[in-house]
C-alpha angles and dihedrals in degrees: 000000000000115000123219121243093246091052091051091051091051091048091051090051092050092049092050091047092049092050091048092048092051093048092046091049093051094045099033093134093056089044092053090047090051091049090049091051091050091050091049091052091047095043095101090054092045088051089048090052090052091048091048091051092050094046091045092067097064092030092058092049092048092046092053092051100038114123092221102101104146100065121039089185093074098034095075098047092045092049091048093050091049091049091051090046089051093048092048099032099055095057090041092052090048090051092049092049098040096038097082090044090051093051090047089051092051091049092049091047090055087059101036100045094062090046090048092050091047090051090047090050092051091049090048091051090049090050092049091049090055094046110037091172089069090055091051091050093050090047090053091060107096121206121186097222093178093057091043090052091050091052092049092050091048090051092049093047093048092044097050093084094044090048091057091048090048090051092052091047090049091051091050091048092051092051092045091048092050091051092047091049091050092050091045092049093052090046090050091053091052091048094050094047092051103028095127092053092047091048091050092049092049090049092051090048092050094046090049098051105026130069113257096249092047091048093051092047092048091050091049092051091047092052092047091049093049092048095048095044092048094048091046093051094048093043094048092052093048091047092050092051092049093049093048091049091050091053093046094050094043095047091046092052091048090047093234117160126257093022096154095043094048092045093053092043093052091046091056096041090047087069084078104076120241098342101046099079091052089061089056089046091056094049093044092049091052093050094049092042089062088059103037132346090210092055089047089056090049089051091053090052091048090048092053092049095047091043090055091049090048094046097045103034115015104036097047092050100039103035108005095062092051094048099039094205122134116245095247091057090046088059091048092048093049092048095048094042093048093050092046104040108003120228093348089054091053090055097043102041097060096062090035092055088044090057091049090046092052092048092047091048091051092048093048091048091051094049092047091049091052091048091050090051091051090048092051091047091051090047091050092049091049091050090049092052091048091051091050091049091053092051 
């Protein structure tokens, strides 16, 4: 039996794939090490791509609204400079504004924490005087302080060398991270200044080497991913600013302490979906508790009310509409992303799961439509046969 040329090509491809799969399965550890090395070498450029994507969101908005219409040559650099100034200037302005408040908070904590501990000690002594059985029980607990001290000294002596090595490794990591960030930042600037040319080159490359249907589907998925990630990033920042402003205004009206510091802290922690604001709640509760337990309780009530308003009204309109992901899947995405990649995973997995959800929804709708068409065709054929049988 003579095989066709197309069949021979397919068989060769299957044989090559099978050989590659067997070799990769046998040497999977070396393959994973090679992949890790490649990712490590490409990490500055991956970081640069992430920086370019983040800066592209404000840069694109600025570029659309810039008054410079006559010369396109200067519109892009000016928009890029304004986007960088916005990305750097907002945190710098927050630090300048919050810095004095932070120093004042540290100074007040140095005074309030000893008073709080003294008050707690007085209350504990009063409690022990009322319940002498508790004092007897605590006195019956025996702790070998000498053995405990020996264990602590042994731990410190054995950990001195590892502490020095850890310090050197941390210094090397900081320098390496700074170099990678510098390379990534320069790469991001080049990408943003020439993004249309890069997009056109990638499209030409994909059209040249991919089948037409695969190329169109890949382009559609890329556009959907870019749109969802951009909308999520912009919406999350707007939502964090709104929530921080709400806390600042409410705490100021209620005359609770540390209103500005807690508002800024909650605004930054709210960038982490679902769980971020609770971190700010814990820190804010601790700060106010050092001043007054009653005011700390009021702050907890205020936090619950504002959190419900944010979760039911603000987040669905500002972020939820742009992501298009049901709340239960947002919780799943945050949990999986946090366990896999930490805070970065929480931020990345929500739009990523939204993209997968949109693609799955589209695929399910297409399959159901095709099934309904087949059902209608079968029903029409059955009716036709029944009509013929009657005649």
